[in-house]
C-alpha positions in Angstrom: 0.0 0.0 0.0 0.9 3.6 -0.5 0.1 6.9 1.3 -0.4 9.9 -0.9 -0.4 13.3 0.7 -1.5 16.3 -1.3 -1.1 19.9 -0.1 -2.9 22.6 -2.1 -4.5 26.1 -2.0 -8.0 26.0 -0.6 -9.1 28.1 -3.6 -8.9 25.0 -5.8 -10.7 22.6 -3.5 -13.5 21.8 -6.0 -11.0 21.0 -8.7 -8.9 18.8 -6.4 -12.0 16.9 -5.2 -13.0 16.4 -8.9 -9.5 15.0 -9.6 -9.7 12.7 -6.6 -13.0 11.4 -7.9 -11.7 11.0 -11.5 -8.8 8.9 -10.1 -11.3 6.7 -8.3 -9.8 7.6 -4.9 -13.0 6.9 -2.8 -11.4 7.0 0.7 -9.4 9.9 2.0 -8.8 12.2 5.0 -9.0 16.0 4.5 -7.5 18.6 6.8 -8.8 22.0 5.9 -7.3 25.4 6.8 -3.6 24.4 7.1 -0.9 27.0 7.2 2.4 26.9 5.5 5.0 28.3 3.2 6.1 26.9 -0.2 8.7 28.0 -2.7 6.2 28.4 -5.6 3.1 29.4 -3.8 4.5 31.7 -1.0 3.3 31.9 2.6 -0.3 31.1 3.6 -1.1 32.0 7.2 -4.7 33.0 6.9 -4.2 36.6 8.1 -4.1 40.1 6.6 -0.3 39.9 5.9 -0.2 36.4 4.6 -3.7 35.6 3.3 -4.9 32.2 2.2 -4.8 28.7 3.6 -4.1 25.3 2.3 -5.9 21.9 2.5 -4.2 18.6 2.9 -5.5 15.2 1.6 -4.2 11.9 2.8 -5.1 8.9 0.6 -4.1 5.3 1.5 -4.3 3.2 -1.6 -2.7 0.6 -3.8 0.2 1.3 -6.1 -1.8 1.6 -9.3 -4.3 4.0 -7.6 -1.4 6.1 -6.3 0.0 6.3 -9.8 -3.3 7.5 -11.2 -3.6 10.0 -8.4 -0.1 11.4 -8.9 -0.7 11.8 -12.6 -4.0 13.6 -11.8 -2.2 16.0 -9.5 0.5 16.6 -12.1 -2.2 17.6 -14.6 -3.8 19.9 -12.0 -0.4 21.5 -11.3 0.0 22.2 -15.0 -3.4 24.0 -15.0 -2.9 25.9 -11.8 0.8 26.7 -11.7 0.6 29.5 -9.1 -1.3 27.5 -6.5 1.6 25.5 -5.1 0.0 22.0 -5.4 2.4 19.4 -4.1 2.0 15.6 -3.8 4.1 13.2 -1.8 3.9 9.4 -1.9 5.5 6.8 0.5 5.0 3.2 1.3 2.9 2.0 4.1 4.2 -0.8 6.3 0.9 -1.6 7.8 -2.7 -0.5 7.8 -5.8 -1.7 9.7 -8.9 -2.5 7.8 
């Protein structure tokens, strides 16, 4: 199994959720309103000086599903270059069902 973590600007939440659905990723955990700083997207702290927030998705899935999801995120990054969309993938040693 794999764990895919996707960090993205909250402004493109609808597009990200459509990508998730198109990649057949039915199960996920979403953390809304995360703060952070990225090299491409700048600082998002949700205040007047550093406006904006990020969302984070965690998707535990098989290898093929992870590949589809990473390809979907890459396509979304190409469309929304300034939004700082990042995806990370790592192996899971164990998961409970």
